[in-house]
C-alpha positions as CSV (number, residue, x, y, z in Angstrom):
1,M,0.1,-0.3,-0.1
2,A,2.6,2.1,0.8
3,S,4.4,1.7,-2.8
4,C,1.2,2.6,-4.5
5,S,0.4,5.8,-2.6
6,V,4.2,7.0,-3.1
7,S,3.6,6.3,-6.9
8,I,0.1,7.9,-6.8
9,Y,1.7,11.2,-5.2
10,F,4.7,11.0,-7.6
11,L,2.5,10.9,-10.3
12,L,0.4,14.0,-9.4
13,P,2.5,16.7,-10.6
14,L,2.7,15.2,-13.9
15,I,-1.0,15.1,-13.9
16,A,-1.5,18.8,-13.2
17,A,1.1,19.6,-15.7
18,M,-0.4,17.8,-18.6
19,S,-3.7,19.3,-17.6
20,A,-2.5,22.9,-17.2
21,A,-0.9,23.0,-20.8
22,E,-3.2,24.4,-22.9
23,P,-3.6,23.2,-26.7
24,P,-2.9,25.6,-29.9
25,G,-6.2,27.0,-31.7
26,C,-3.2,27.4,-34.5
27,K,0.2,26.0,-35.7
28,I,2.2,27.5,-38.0
29,R,5.4,25.6,-39.9
30,I,8.0,27.2,-41.2
31,T,10.2,24.7,-43.4
32,N,13.7,24.9,-45.5
33,R,11.9,26.0,-48.5
34,G,10.1,28.9,-46.4
35,L,13.5,29.8,-45.2
36,E,15.1,30.3,-48.5
37,M,12.9,33.4,-48.9
38,L,14.2,34.5,-45.9
39,K,17.8,34.2,-46.8
40,Y,18.6,36.8,-49.2
41,E,16.6,39.6,-46.8
42,T,18.8,38.4,-44.0
43,Q,22.4,38.5,-46.0
44,K,21.1,42.4,-47.1
45,F,20.7,43.0,-43.2
46,V,23.7,41.7,-42.2
47,V,25.4,43.5,-44.7
48,E,23.9,46.9,-43.8
49,E,24.5,46.1,-39.9
50,L,28.6,45.3,-40.8
51,S,28.8,48.2,-42.8
52,N,27.9,50.1,-39.8
53,I,30.8,48.8,-37.5
54,T,32.9,51.3,-36.0
55,M,36.7,51.2,-34.9
56,P,38.4,53.0,-32.4
57,E,41.3,55.2,-33.2
58,M,44.9,53.4,-33.1
59,K,48.2,55.2,-32.2
60,G,51.2,54.0,-31.6
61,N,54.8,54.0,-32.6
62,E,57.7,51.4,-34.5
63,G,61.0,52.8,-34.3
64,R,61.5,55.8,-35.7
65,F,57.8,55.8,-37.0
66,Q,54.8,57.4,-34.9
67,Y,51.4,56.9,-36.6
68,T,47.7,57.4,-36.3
69,I,44.9,55.6,-37.9
70,N,41.4,57.1,-37.9
71,E,38.1,57.4,-39.7
72,V,38.1,53.5,-40.5
73,K,35.2,52.8,-43.0
74,I,33.9,49.6,-44.6
75,T,33.6,50.2,-48.4
76,E,32.7,46.7,-49.6
77,L,31.2,43.6,-48.4
78,N,31.5,40.5,-50.6
79,L,29.5,37.4,-49.1
80,T,30.9,34.6,-51.1
81,Y,29.0,32.1,-49.4
82,A,26.1,32.9,-46.7
83,D,23.4,30.7,-45.3
84,L,20.2,30.3,-43.6
85,A,18.9,27.2,-41.9
86,F,17.3,25.9,-38.7
87,Q,19.7,25.0,-35.7
88,P,17.7,22.3,-34.0
89,G,16.6,22.8,-30.4
90,L,17.9,26.7,-30.7
91,G,16.6,28.8,-33.6
92,L,18.1,29.6,-36.4
93,L,21.9,29.7,-38.1
94,F,23.3,32.5,-39.9
95,E,26.9,31.6,-41.5
96,V,29.3,33.0,-43.6
97,Q,32.2,31.7,-44.8
98,N,35.1,32.4,-47.1
99,S,34.3,36.2,-47.5
100,S,35.7,39.6,-47.7
101,I,35.6,43.3,-46.6
102,A,37.1,45.8,-47.7
103,L,38.0,49.4,-45.7
104,S,39.7,52.8,-46.1
105,F,41.2,54.5,-43.5
106,Q,43.2,57.6,-42.7
107,R,46.6,57.6,-41.6
108,R,48.9,60.1,-40.1
109,V,52.7,59.2,-39.7
110,L,55.7,60.9,-38.5
111,Y,59.3,59.9,-39.3
112,W,61.8,61.9,-37.9
113,F,61.0,65.3,-39.4
114,F,59.2,64.1,-42.0
115,Y,55.3,64.2,-41.6
116,D,53.0,62.6,-43.9
117,T,49.1,61.7,-44.3
118,G,47.0,59.6,-46.9
119,A,44.5,56.9,-47.4
120,I,45.1,53.2,-46.9
121,N,42.6,50.6,-48.3
122,A,42.8,47.5,-46.9
123,S,41.1,44.2,-47.4
124,A,40.2,41.5,-45.0
125,E,40.0,38.1,-46.7
126,G,38.7,34.6,-45.3
127,V,35.9,36.0,-43.3
128,N,34.3,33.4,-41.2
129,I,30.9,34.2,-39.0
130,H,29.0,31.8,-37.3
131,T,25.9,33.1,-35.5
132,V,23.0,31.3,-33.9
133,L,20.1,33.1,-33.1
134,H,18.1,31.3,-30.0
135,M,14.6,31.8,-30.0
136,T,11.8,31.7,-27.2
137,K,8.7,33.7,-26.5
138,D,8.7,36.5,-23.8
139,E,6.5,36.9,-21.3
140,L,3.4,38.4,-23.2
141,G,3.5,35.8,-25.8
142,R,5.7,37.4,-28.8
143,L,8.5,35.8,-30.7
144,K,12.1,36.8,-29.0
145,I,15.5,36.2,-29.6
146,S,16.9,35.7,-26.1
147,N,20.3,35.2,-26.9
148,I,22.9,35.0,-29.6
149,T,25.6,32.9,-30.1
150,C,28.6,34.5,-32.5
151,D,31.5,33.2,-33.3
152,A,33.5,35.3,-36.2
153,S,37.5,35.1,-37.6
154,I,39.4,36.5,-40.1
155,A,42.2,34.6,-42.0
156,K,44.3,37.5,-43.4
157,M,44.2,41.3,-44.3
158,K,46.0,43.0,-47.0
159,M,47.1,46.8,-46.8
160,K,48.2,49.3,-50.0
161,F,49.7,52.7,-48.9
162,T,49.7,55.9,-50.9
163,G,51.0,59.0,-50.8
164,T,54.6,60.7,-50.2
165,L,56.1,57.9,-48.5
166,G,53.6,55.1,-49.4
167,R,56.7,52.7,-50.8
168,V,59.1,53.9,-47.9
169,Y,57.2,52.5,-44.9
170,D,55.3,49.4,-46.5
171,F,57.1,47.3,-43.9
172,L,54.7,48.8,-41.3
173,A,51.6,46.8,-43.5
174,T,52.5,43.8,-41.2
175,F,52.3,45.5,-38.1
176,L,49.2,47.3,-38.8
177,T,47.5,44.2,-40.6
178,T,47.7,42.6,-37.4
179,G,46.2,45.2,-35.0
180,M,43.4,45.9,-37.8
181,R,42.5,42.4,-38.2
182,F,42.2,42.1,-34.3
183,L,40.3,45.1,-34.0
184,L,38.0,44.2,-36.8
185,N,37.2,40.9,-35.6
186,Q,36.6,42.2,-32.2
187,Q,33.6,44.6,-34.0
188,I,32.3,41.9,-35.9
189,C,30.4,39.8,-32.7
190,P,28.9,42.6,-31.2
191,A,27.3,44.2,-34.1
192,M,25.5,40.7,-35.1
193,N,24.4,40.6,-31.2
194,H,23.1,44.4,-31.8
195,A,21.3,43.9,-35.0
196,G,19.5,40.4,-33.3
197,L,19.3,41.6,-29.5
198,V,18.0,45.2,-30.3
199,L,17.1,45.8,-34.0
200,I,15.2,42.3,-34.5
201,N,13.6,42.1,-31.1
202,S,12.4,45.7,-31.3
203,L,10.8,44.7,-34.8
204,L,9.3,42.1,-33.0
205,E,7.8,44.2,-30.0
206,T,5.8,45.9,-32.2
207,I,3.8,43.1,-33.4
208,P,0.4,42.5,-31.1
209,V,-0.5,39.3,-30.0
210,R,-3.8,40.9,-29.4
211,T,-5.6,42.8,-31.9
212,E,-9.7,43.6,-33.3
213,V,-10.4,42.2,-36.0
214,D,-13.9,44.3,-36.1
215,K,-16.2,46.3,-34.0
216,Y,-17.5,43.1,-32.3
217,V,-14.6,40.9,-31.6
218,G,-10.7,40.3,-31.2
219,I,-7.9,38.0,-31.5
220,D,-5.4,36.8,-29.2
221,Y,-2.9,34.9,-31.5
222,S,0.1,34.6,-29.0
223,L,2.5,31.8,-28.6
224,L,1.9,29.1,-25.9
225,S,5.5,28.1,-25.9
226,D,8.8,28.6,-27.0
227,P,9.0,27.6,-30.9
228,V,10.1,24.0,-31.6
229,V,13.2,23.8,-34.0
230,T,14.4,20.7,-36.1
231,S,16.5,20.5,-39.0
232,R,14.2,20.5,-41.2
233,S,11.4,22.9,-39.6
234,L,10.1,25.7,-37.2
235,D,7.0,25.0,-35.8
236,M,5.0,27.4,-33.0
237,D,1.9,26.6,-31.5
238,F,-0.4,30.0,-31.2
239,R,-3.4,30.5,-29.0
240,G,-5.5,31.2,-31.7
241,M,-8.6,32.5,-29.7
242,F,-11.4,34.9,-30.3
243,F,-13.2,37.3,-28.0
244,E,-15.8,39.2,-28.1
245,L,-14.9,43.4,-27.8
246,G,-17.5,44.2,-24.9
247,N,-16.5,41.0,-22.7
248,E,-12.8,40.3,-23.1
249,S,-13.3,37.6,-20.0
250,N,-15.7,35.6,-21.8
251,T,-14.2,33.7,-23.7
252,L,-14.6,29.7,-24.8
253,V,-12.7,26.6,-23.1
254,N,-10.2,25.1,-25.6
255,Y,-11.1,21.3,-25.5
256,A,-10.2,20.7,-28.8
257,V,-7.6,18.2,-30.3
258,N,-4.3,19.9,-31.6
259,P,-3.9,20.6,-34.7
260,I,-1.2,18.5,-36.6
261,V,1.0,19.3,-39.7
262,R,3.0,16.3,-40.9
263,E,4.4,17.9,-44.0
264,Y,7.3,19.7,-45.1
265,D,6.8,20.4,-48.8
266,R,5.3,23.6,-49.0
267,M,7.3,26.9,-47.7
268,V,4.7,27.6,-44.8
269,Y,1.9,25.4,-43.4
270,L,-0.9,26.7,-41.5
271,G,-3.0,24.6,-38.9
272,L,-6.3,25.3,-37.5
273,S,-8.2,23.7,-35.0
274,E,-11.8,23.3,-34.3
275,Y,-11.5,25.6,-31.2
276,F,-10.3,28.6,-33.8
277,F,-13.6,28.4,-36.0
278,D,-15.7,28.2,-32.7
279,S,-14.5,30.7,-30.5
280,G,-14.6,33.1,-33.3
281,L,-18.3,32.0,-33.8
282,Y,-19.0,32.0,-30.1
283,S,-17.6,35.7,-29.7
284,Y,-19.7,36.8,-32.8
285,Y,-22.5,34.9,-31.0
286,K,-22.2,36.8,-27.8
287,A,-21.8,39.8,-29.4
288,G,-25.1,39.1,-30.9
289,I,-25.1,39.4,-34.7
290,F,-26.2,36.4,-35.5
291,Q,-30.0,37.5,-36.0
292,M,-31.9,38.7,-38.6
293,N,-35.3,40.5,-39.3
294,I,-37.1,40.4,-42.5
295,A,-39.8,43.0,-42.7
296,N,-41.2,45.2,-45.2
297,E,-39.2,45.9,-48.3
298,R,-36.3,43.4,-47.1
299,M,-39.5,40.8,-47.2
300,P,-39.7,39.0,-50.5
301,K,-43.6,39.1,-52.0
302,D,-43.7,35.6,-52.7
303,L,-42.3,34.5,-49.2
304,E,-44.6,37.1,-47.8
305,L,-48.0,35.6,-49.9
306,L,-46.7,32.1,-48.6
307,L,-46.7,33.1,-45.1
308,R,-50.2,34.9,-45.4
309,T,-51.3,31.8,-46.7
310,T,-49.7,29.0,-43.8
311,Y,-51.1,31.2,-41.4
312,F,-54.4,32.5,-42.8
313,G,-56.2,30.6,-40.5
314,T,-54.4,31.8,-37.6
315,L,-54.9,35.1,-38.4
316,M,-58.5,34.7,-38.8
317,M,-59.0,32.8,-35.1
318,M,-57.1,35.6,-33.6
319,N,-58.3,39.1,-35.2
320,P,-59.3,39.2,-38.8
321,A,-58.0,42.5,-39.2
322,L,-54.5,41.4,-39.1
323,V,-54.8,40.0,-42.5
324,E,-53.8,43.1,-43.7
325,Y,-50.9,43.9,-41.7
326,P,-47.2,43.6,-42.9
327,I,-45.7,40.4,-42.1
328,S,-42.1,39.5,-40.3
329,L,-39.7,36.8,-39.9
330,Q,-37.1,37.2,-36.7
331,L,-34.1,34.6,-36.8
332,E,-32.1,34.5,-34.0
333,L,-29.5,31.5,-33.2
334,N,-30.1,30.1,-29.7
335,S,-26.6,28.8,-29.2
336,A,-23.2,29.5,-31.1
337,P,-22.4,27.4,-34.0
338,K,-20.0,24.2,-33.7
339,T,-17.6,23.5,-35.9
340,T,-16.5,19.7,-36.6
341,I,-13.0,19.1,-38.6
342,K,-12.8,15.5,-40.2
343,T,-10.3,14.0,-42.6
344,S,-13.4,14.9,-45.2
345,G,-13.7,18.4,-44.5
346,A,-15.0,20.7,-42.2
347,T,-18.8,21.3,-41.0
348,V,-20.5,23.7,-39.0
349,A,-23.9,23.4,-37.3
350,V,-26.4,25.6,-37.0
351,T,-29.4,26.0,-34.7
352,A,-32.0,29.1,-34.9
353,I,-35.2,30.0,-33.7
354,V,-37.3,31.5,-36.7
355,T,-40.3,33.9,-35.4
356,V,-43.3,34.7,-37.3
357,M,-44.7,38.0,-36.4
358,V,-47.5,40.5,-37.6
359,L,-46.6,44.0,-37.1
360,P,-50.3,46.0,-36.6
361,P,-49.1,49.7,-36.9
362,G,-48.5,51.8,-33.4
363,T,-48.9,48.4,-31.8
364,A,-46.4,45.8,-30.4
365,P,-46.0,43.0,-32.7
366,V,-48.5,39.5,-32.6
367,Q,-46.6,36.5,-32.8
368,L,-48.1,33.8,-35.2
369,S,-45.4,31.1,-34.8
370,S,-42.3,30.0,-33.3
371,M,-40.0,27.2,-35.5
372,T,-36.8,26.0,-34.6
373,M,-34.5,25.8,-37.9
374,E,-31.3,23.3,-38.1
375,A,-28.9,23.8,-40.9
376,K,-25.2,22.2,-41.3
377,F,-22.6,24.0,-43.9
378,N,-19.6,22.7,-45.3
379,A,-16.8,25.1,-44.7
380,K,-13.8,25.4,-47.2
381,V,-11.2,27.5,-45.7
382,S,-8.5,29.4,-48.2
383,M,-6.2,32.5,-47.9
384,K,-6.5,35.5,-49.8
385,G,-3.4,37.6,-50.0
386,K,-3.0,38.0,-45.9
387,R,-6.8,36.8,-45.1
388,L,-8.4,34.2,-44.3
389,A,-11.3,33.2,-45.9
390,V,-14.4,30.2,-45.3
391,H,-17.0,29.8,-47.8
392,A,-19.8,28.0,-46.8
393,D,-22.4,26.0,-48.7
394,L,-25.5,24.5,-47.1
395,R,-25.9,20.9,-47.0
396,R,-28.5,20.5,-44.7
397,F,-31.9,22.4,-43.7
398,K,-34.9,21.4,-42.1
399,I,-37.6,23.5,-39.6
400,F,-39.9,22.1,-37.6
401,S,-42.9,23.6,-34.9
402,N,-42.5,24.5,-31.6
403,Q,-46.1,24.2,-30.7
404,S,-47.4,20.8,-32.5
405,A,-46.0,18.2,-34.8
406,L,-48.9,18.9,-36.9
407,E,-47.8,22.6,-37.4
408,S,-44.8,21.2,-38.3
409,L,-46.3,19.3,-41.3
410,A,-48.2,22.5,-42.2
411,L,-44.3,24.0,-42.4
412,I,-43.4,21.6,-45.4
413,P,-44.2,24.2,-48.0
414,L,-42.0,27.1,-46.2
415,Q,-38.9,24.7,-46.3
416,G,-37.5,26.0,-49.7
417,P,-38.2,29.5,-49.3
418,L,-36.7,29.8,-46.3
419,K,-33.6,27.9,-47.2
420,T,-33.2,30.5,-50.1
421,M,-33.3,32.9,-47.6
422,F,-31.1,31.6,-44.9
423,C,-28.5,30.9,-47.7
424,L,-28.2,34.9,-48.1
425,F,-27.6,35.2,-44.3
426,S,-24.0,35.2,-43.7
427,L,-22.5,33.3,-41.1
428,F,-19.1,33.9,-41.3
429,P,-18.3,37.6,-40.8
430,Y,-14.9,36.8,-39.8
431,K,-11.6,38.1,-41.9
432,A,-8.5,37.5,-40.3
433,P,-6.2,40.6,-39.7
């Protein structure tokens, strides 16, 4: 008994941790093919940052020579080989091999009583840079570069002097190139660190993780965990939760199955769970937009005639004077739509209450009938530019009376017109930001 008790207590923290893990509503996978698109922009960004390297003034003496080196400028970067790849378990690897950097700077040299100034052109060759960006999520759920591992080396440096004594003190080149190579090498990794930890993180901090979709709902797409990086992809799990702007705390609990992405052939994959759609539909339902009132000029003439014919007996029994007054249809969902995703496709189930009213002027509407409508849509999700579009096709439609089975039989002629009307009722007002 004692060993059993110990085993149970041992498992409790594990069970608690598993239950506390929030499943994602949205998953994004970036593959090696997608990374290829970022390679050129990354290379361009690195070249720009390295071009801004500044180096301190060098002063010293060698025998009879006294020299000062300043105004160091990088004039050209030739990245012979540059690659951007995934670094499993960490983030991204940016690597430069066998490249070169061209520099120019000013010299002031004093030799005995001779004073000389001039420009020096130098080139650093065999430049290798190995940089790993460690990617995590911050406390708000944004993507963040938490650390950078950098290693840089320069194989050799050459200099060419110009000016009055250019050829005389060429022997200084060996001394100066050693110092310049050391100083330049010391500046590369700080520049890479500044580019990642300051510039890129500053850009990432401008990306909101909660934003308004429209005047009714907003969306939370914060990261739930650190990105998972393999040699083939970078996977990110997002909350993917909609919320009503009028009551942001009233959200749907996520019990859906995690979206699964198994492929690597395309550049980017987007996986959405049932919760992504259900939370959106729930938020719109709570915002009160899933309702419609068809009356007066919005009421089709043939539908109005059919309603008058169907409920003529009811009107005469209630009050014959009501026959001449306009008739309206009020449609309102009595629960949030429910999404089901299977390998065969996605469906959305909808249940609504349809109320038939007569509208005598100057008095309250009079209810003639109340019926329940059940419908099922086939939903197709697609990307249009940067927006997520949902196209719905009505596949099943049924109405029945809330009063009696006999009245349900009388409603059969209304099935067709109401189905047509319902197809015009937009159930999907959401467009992704």
